[in-house]
C-alpha positions as CSV (number, residue, x, y, z in Angstrom):
1,M,-26.7,45.0,-29.3
2,A,-23.8,44.0,-31.5
3,T,-24.0,44.8,-35.2
4,A,-24.3,41.7,-37.3
5,T,-22.2,40.9,-40.4
6,P,-22.3,38.0,-42.9
7,S,-19.4,36.5,-41.0
8,G,-20.9,37.0,-37.6
9,P,-21.5,39.7,-35.0
10,V,-19.1,42.6,-34.8
11,I,-16.7,42.2,-31.8
12,T,-16.7,45.0,-29.4
13,Q,-15.1,43.6,-26.2
14,G,-11.5,44.5,-25.2
15,Y,-10.1,41.1,-26.1
16,P,-11.4,39.2,-29.2
17,P,-12.7,35.7,-28.7
18,V,-10.4,32.8,-29.5
19,T,-11.8,30.7,-32.3
20,S,-10.9,27.1,-33.1
21,A,-8.6,28.3,-35.8
22,G,-6.9,30.7,-33.3
23,A,-6.7,28.0,-30.7
24,G,-4.8,25.8,-33.3
25,L,-2.3,28.6,-33.9
26,I,-1.8,29.1,-30.2
27,A,-1.2,25.3,-29.8
28,A,1.4,25.3,-32.6
29,A,3.0,28.4,-31.1
30,I,3.5,26.6,-27.8
31,I,4.2,23.0,-28.8
32,M,6.7,23.5,-31.6
33,P,9.0,25.9,-29.7
34,V,8.9,23.5,-26.7
35,L,9.9,20.5,-28.9
36,A,12.6,22.6,-30.6
37,T,14.0,23.6,-27.2
38,L,14.0,20.1,-25.9
39,W,15.9,18.9,-29.0
40,T,18.4,21.7,-28.5
41,M,18.9,20.8,-24.9
42,I,19.7,17.2,-25.9
43,R,22.1,18.7,-28.4
44,V,23.9,20.5,-25.5
45,W,23.9,17.3,-23.4
46,T,25.4,15.4,-26.4
47,R,28.2,17.9,-26.5
48,R,28.9,17.4,-22.8
49,I,28.9,13.6,-23.2
50,R,31.5,13.9,-26.0
51,G,33.5,16.5,-24.1
52,V,33.1,19.0,-26.9
53,S,32.4,22.6,-26.6
54,A,28.7,23.5,-26.9
55,W,29.6,26.9,-28.4
56,L,30.7,26.0,-31.9
57,I,29.6,28.4,-34.6
58,E,26.8,25.9,-35.7
59,D,25.6,25.7,-32.1
60,I,25.4,29.4,-31.6
61,L,23.5,29.8,-34.8
62,C,21.1,27.1,-33.6
63,Y,20.6,28.8,-30.2
64,L,19.8,32.1,-32.0
65,A,17.3,30.3,-34.2
66,V,15.5,28.9,-31.1
67,I,15.4,32.3,-29.4
68,F,13.8,33.9,-32.5
69,F,11.5,30.9,-32.8
70,W,10.2,31.6,-29.3
71,G,9.7,35.2,-30.3
72,L,7.7,34.0,-33.3
73,G,5.5,31.8,-31.2
74,I,4.9,34.5,-28.6
75,N,4.1,37.0,-31.4
76,Y,1.5,34.5,-32.9
77,I,-0.1,34.2,-29.5
78,C,-0.5,38.0,-29.3
79,M,-1.8,37.9,-32.8
80,V,-4.7,35.7,-31.7
81,T,-5.4,37.1,-28.2
82,L,-4.9,40.8,-29.1
83,G,-5.3,41.0,-32.9
84,G,-8.2,38.6,-33.3
85,A,-6.5,36.2,-35.7
86,G,-9.0,33.4,-36.5
87,N,-11.9,35.8,-36.7
88,H,-13.2,37.2,-39.9
89,L,-12.1,40.7,-40.8
90,P,-15.6,42.3,-41.0
91,Q,-16.0,41.3,-37.3
92,L,-13.0,43.3,-36.2
93,I,-13.8,46.7,-37.8
94,Q,-14.4,48.3,-34.3
95,G,-11.6,48.8,-31.9
96,D,-7.9,48.4,-32.5
97,Y,-8.0,44.7,-33.5
98,I,-6.9,45.2,-37.1
99,T,-4.0,47.5,-36.1
100,R,-2.8,44.9,-33.6
101,F,-3.2,42.2,-36.1
102,S,-1.2,44.1,-38.8
103,Q,1.6,44.9,-36.4
104,T,2.0,41.3,-35.2
105,S,1.9,40.1,-38.9
106,F,4.7,42.5,-39.7
107,A,6.7,41.3,-36.8
108,A,6.0,37.7,-37.7
109,Q,7.6,38.0,-41.1
110,V,10.8,39.4,-39.6
111,L,11.0,36.8,-36.8
112,Y,10.2,34.0,-39.3
113,A,13.0,35.0,-41.5
114,L,15.5,35.2,-38.6
115,A,14.4,31.8,-37.0
116,L,14.4,29.9,-40.3
117,G,17.5,31.7,-41.7
118,F,19.7,31.0,-38.6
119,T,18.5,27.4,-38.7
120,K,19.6,27.0,-42.3
121,M,22.9,28.7,-41.4
122,S,23.5,26.2,-38.6
123,I,22.8,23.2,-40.8
124,T,25.0,24.4,-43.6
125,W,27.9,25.2,-41.2
126,M,27.6,21.7,-39.7
127,I,27.7,20.1,-43.2
128,K,30.8,22.2,-44.0
129,R,32.6,21.1,-40.9
130,I,31.8,17.4,-41.4
131,F,31.9,16.8,-45.1
132,F,34.0,19.5,-46.8
133,E,37.8,19.8,-47.1
134,S,39.2,23.3,-46.9
135,S,39.7,23.4,-50.7
136,H,35.9,23.0,-51.3
137,A,34.7,25.0,-48.3
138,W,33.7,27.8,-50.7
139,I,30.6,25.7,-51.8
140,P,28.8,25.9,-48.4
141,Y,30.0,29.5,-48.0
142,V,28.2,30.4,-51.2
143,I,25.0,28.7,-50.0
144,M,25.2,30.6,-46.7
145,I,25.5,33.9,-48.6
146,L,22.5,33.0,-50.6
147,N,20.6,32.1,-47.4
148,F,21.6,35.4,-45.9
149,C,20.3,37.2,-49.0
150,W,17.0,35.3,-48.6
151,M,16.8,36.5,-44.9
152,M,17.3,40.1,-46.0
153,Q,14.9,39.7,-48.8
154,T,12.2,38.4,-46.5
155,I,12.7,41.1,-43.9
156,L,12.9,43.9,-46.5
157,T,9.8,42.7,-48.2
158,G,7.9,43.4,-45.0
159,V,9.6,46.7,-44.5
160,L,9.5,48.1,-48.0
161,L,6.4,46.5,-49.5
162,C,4.2,49.4,-48.2
163,R,5.4,53.0,-48.1
164,P,5.3,54.5,-45.6
165,I,5.8,51.5,-43.3
166,T,2.9,52.5,-41.0
167,L,0.6,51.7,-43.9
168,N,1.2,48.0,-43.0
169,W,-1.1,48.5,-39.9
170,N,-2.9,51.8,-40.5
171,P,-5.0,51.9,-43.6
172,N,-5.9,55.5,-43.1
173,V,-2.3,56.6,-43.8
174,R,-1.7,57.9,-47.3
175,G,0.6,55.7,-49.3
176,K,0.8,52.7,-51.5
177,C,1.7,49.0,-51.3
178,G,3.3,46.8,-53.9
179,N,2.0,43.5,-55.2
180,Q,1.8,41.2,-52.2
181,T,1.3,38.0,-54.1
182,I,4.4,38.5,-56.2
183,A,6.5,39.6,-53.2
184,F,5.5,36.7,-51.0
185,A,5.7,34.1,-53.8
186,T,9.3,35.2,-54.6
187,V,10.2,34.8,-50.9
188,S,8.8,31.2,-51.0
189,I,10.5,30.3,-54.3
190,I,14.0,31.4,-53.1
191,D,13.3,29.6,-49.8
192,I,12.7,26.3,-51.7
193,I,15.9,26.8,-53.8
194,T,18.1,27.3,-50.8
195,D,16.6,24.3,-49.1
196,I,17.3,22.1,-52.1
197,L,20.9,23.3,-52.2
198,I,21.4,22.7,-48.5
199,I,20.0,19.1,-48.7
200,S,22.1,18.3,-51.8
201,L,25.3,19.4,-50.2
202,P,26.3,16.2,-48.3
203,I,24.8,13.6,-50.8
204,K,28.0,12.8,-52.7
205,M,30.3,12.8,-49.6
206,L,27.7,10.8,-47.6
207,W,27.6,7.9,-50.0
208,G,31.4,8.0,-50.2
209,L,31.9,7.4,-46.5
210,Q,33.2,4.1,-45.3
211,M,30.5,3.1,-42.9
212,K,27.8,0.5,-42.7
213,R,24.9,0.9,-45.1
214,T,22.4,1.1,-42.3
215,Y,24.3,4.0,-40.7
216,K,24.5,5.6,-44.1
217,L,20.7,5.3,-44.6
218,A,20.1,6.6,-41.1
219,V,22.2,9.7,-41.6
220,A,20.7,10.2,-45.1
221,C,17.2,10.1,-43.5
222,M,18.2,12.7,-41.0
223,F,19.3,15.2,-43.6
224,G,16.5,14.1,-45.9
225,A,14.0,15.2,-43.2
226,G,14.7,18.6,-44.6
227,L,12.5,17.6,-47.5
228,I,9.6,18.1,-45.0
229,T,10.4,21.8,-44.7
230,I,10.4,22.0,-48.5
231,G,7.0,20.5,-48.5
232,F,5.7,23.1,-46.1
233,T,7.2,25.9,-48.2
234,V,5.5,24.5,-51.3
235,V,2.2,24.6,-49.4
236,R,2.9,28.2,-48.3
237,L,3.6,29.1,-52.0
238,H,0.4,27.6,-53.1
239,S,-1.5,29.5,-50.3
240,V,0.0,32.8,-51.5
241,F,-1.6,32.4,-54.9
242,T,-5.0,31.3,-53.5
243,L,-5.1,33.5,-50.3
244,D,-7.9,36.0,-50.0
245,F,-6.1,39.1,-48.6
246,S,-9.5,40.8,-48.0
247,D,-10.1,38.5,-45.1
248,A,-6.5,38.3,-43.9
249,T,-7.3,37.9,-40.1
250,Y,-9.0,34.6,-40.9
251,N,-6.9,33.2,-43.8
252,F,-3.5,34.0,-42.4
253,V,-4.0,31.5,-39.6
254,S,-3.3,28.4,-41.7
255,I,-0.2,29.9,-43.2
256,S,1.0,30.9,-39.8
257,I,0.6,27.3,-38.4
258,I,2.5,26.0,-41.4
259,G,5.3,28.4,-40.7
260,M,5.5,27.4,-37.1
261,V,5.7,23.7,-37.9
262,Q,8.3,24.4,-40.7
263,C,10.6,26.3,-38.4
264,G,10.2,23.7,-35.6
265,V,11.0,20.8,-37.9
266,A,14.0,22.7,-39.4
267,I,15.5,23.2,-35.9
268,I,15.0,19.5,-35.0
269,V,16.7,18.5,-38.3
270,A,19.6,20.9,-37.4
271,S,20.3,18.9,-34.2
272,A,19.3,15.4,-35.1
273,P,22.6,14.2,-36.7
274,L,24.4,15.1,-33.5
275,L,22.3,13.3,-31.0
276,R,23.3,9.7,-31.4
277,P,25.6,9.6,-28.3
278,A,22.7,10.9,-26.1
279,F,20.3,8.3,-27.4
280,D,22.9,5.6,-27.2
281,R,23.4,6.4,-23.5
282,T,19.7,6.5,-22.7
283,L,18.1,3.9,-25.0
284,G,21.2,1.7,-24.9
285,S,21.2,1.5,-21.1
286,W,17.5,0.8,-21.0
287,S,18.0,-2.0,-23.6
288,Y,20.8,-3.5,-21.7
289,S,18.8,-3.5,-18.4
290,F,15.9,-5.0,-20.2
291,G,18.1,-7.7,-21.8
292,R,19.6,-8.7,-18.4
293,S,16.2,-9.2,-17.0
294,S,15.0,-11.3,-19.9
295,G,15.2,-15.1,-19.9
296,G,17.5,-15.3,-22.9
297,S,20.2,-13.0,-21.7
298,S,22.6,-15.7,-20.5
299,S,22.6,-17.5,-23.8
300,R,23.2,-14.2,-25.6
301,I,26.1,-13.3,-23.4
302,A,27.6,-16.8,-23.9
303,K,27.3,-16.4,-27.7
304,E,29.0,-13.0,-27.6
305,R,31.8,-14.4,-25.4
306,A,32.3,-17.3,-27.9
307,S,32.4,-14.8,-30.8
308,R,35.1,-12.7,-29.1
309,R,37.2,-15.8,-28.4
310,K,36.9,-16.8,-32.1
311,K,38.1,-13.3,-33.1
312,A,41.0,-13.6,-30.6
313,S,42.4,-16.6,-32.4
314,R,42.9,-14.6,-35.5
315,T,44.4,-11.5,-34.0
316,K,48.0,-10.6,-33.5
317,N,47.5,-8.3,-30.5
318,S,44.9,-8.0,-27.8
319,T,44.1,-5.6,-25.1
320,G,42.0,-5.6,-21.9
321,A,41.8,-1.9,-21.4
322,S,40.5,1.2,-23.2
323,S,42.9,1.9,-26.1
324,L,43.1,3.6,-29.5
325,S,45.1,1.6,-32.1
326,I,46.0,2.6,-35.6
327,S,47.7,0.2,-38.0
328,K,51.4,0.8,-38.1
329,N,51.5,1.0,-41.9
330,S,48.5,3.2,-42.1
331,K,48.6,6.9,-42.5
332,A,46.4,9.1,-40.4
333,P,43.9,11.0,-42.5
334,A,44.1,14.7,-42.9
335,G,42.3,16.6,-40.3
336,F,42.4,13.7,-37.8
337,Q,42.1,14.8,-34.2
338,Q,43.2,12.8,-31.1
339,I,40.3,11.1,-29.3
340,S,40.0,11.4,-25.5
341,E,40.6,8.1,-23.9
342,S,38.4,9.0,-21.0
343,E,36.6,5.9,-19.6
344,E,33.4,7.8,-19.5
345,N,33.4,9.4,-22.9
346,L,35.3,7.0,-25.2
347,R,32.2,5.0,-26.3
348,W,30.2,8.1,-27.1
349,E,32.9,9.9,-29.2
350,L,33.0,7.3,-31.9
351,D,29.9,8.2,-33.8
352,V,31.6,11.4,-35.2
353,M,34.9,9.8,-36.1
354,H,33.7,8.5,-39.4
355,A,32.4,12.0,-40.2
356,D,35.8,13.7,-39.9
357,K,36.1,14.7,-43.6
358,G,34.5,11.3,-44.4
359,K,37.6,9.3,-45.0
360,T,37.9,7.0,-42.0
361,L,36.0,4.0,-40.7
362,T,35.5,3.7,-37.0
363,E,34.5,0.4,-35.3
364,V,33.7,0.0,-31.7
365,S,33.8,-3.3,-29.7
366,N,31.9,-2.8,-26.5
367,A,32.3,-5.6,-24.0
368,R,29.3,-4.5,-22.1
369,Y,28.2,-8.1,-21.4
370,G,31.5,-9.8,-21.0
371,E,34.7,-9.6,-19.1
372,G,37.2,-8.7,-21.8
373,T,37.5,-7.4,-25.3
374,D,39.9,-8.5,-28.0
375,E,41.2,-6.3,-30.7
376,E,41.0,-7.5,-34.3
377,E,43.5,-6.2,-36.9
378,L,41.9,-3.8,-39.3
379,P,42.7,-3.0,-43.0
380,L,44.9,-0.1,-43.8
381,G,43.5,3.3,-43.2
382,K,40.9,2.2,-40.7
383,I,40.7,3.0,-37.0
384,K,39.5,0.7,-34.2
385,V,38.6,1.8,-30.7
386,T,38.3,-1.0,-28.2
387,H,36.6,-0.5,-24.9
388,S,36.5,-3.1,-22.2
389,T,34.0,-2.8,-19.3
390,Q,34.0,-5.1,-16.3
391,V,30.4,-6.2,-15.6
392,S,29.3,-7.6,-12.3
393,H,26.5,-10.2,-12.3
394,G,24.0,-9.6,-9.5
């Protein structure tokens, strides 16, 4: 007969039972890495659509983050199924449950630092490439150094907090541990500071870009989604001060779930600003097909054709094929790179042109519903890409 404790019977079987709290951690450890992986796969697809290498530094950092994130998820599953996470500590006094739990907790701190740290590196590198001239590139570099220091601090806190290190999972070893509350609180505070610095990086340049306000707001919301990760870190910080370490196997579950969601959201945020071409191709094609099958499609097409004819009367030049035109008196902005005029990729490359150092405005005229496209003269310093697509009516 199992010995009873105030928290429940002592667990004696080889594998501890999975409680509802443990099941929630397992669910988070599966769902969030899957979502992060799908988002990263769309990121790679977007690179292929644009004809850009999927092995830029920011991409490699993101891939590393996903790999460590899967490691974190698998580690949490082991924490529940082998270490008894979700059960109360007095129930796990027999067997090796506490040792397994402590070992997986130690590994979780290292994997958490690597997954979140590489994600922050990826975001910062992307912001540097898009928004910063070479003369100001030192700013994101400083933030990346601070983020690297946070990664090392988080890992070393787990390694050095208890001496010898085996004291982390074997309480019978002679040694001592530092103040866990102060150590983990410091990690969370510096995490919040680096998050705020990363989010604030593109604000000034973003509002200085010459693009439609709706696009500006959309991009701002993508980067602003990083505030969600700050919110999770604040919750973790509060939990550190209120956590009862004497029942760690039960109380650590909620913090672990928060950490999984935080890392997953961060990886999604790292890829979100790059995914517009993929969503344009999928959602745009669906919208076009739906529009053709609706009753009002003919009148809309007629209106668009009339609008293009009206523009043609005010232009000096027109073209009926894919072309890239720059005003003769305009000067190409520094850092400008030639666009591929591939019939397949031209439409999908435009979304990043306005982000090339934030000094150009790109407009696209897509004659998806008509039989020709006219090119309107643009103000100095602006670029217009016109794409003409012949559409057959069936």
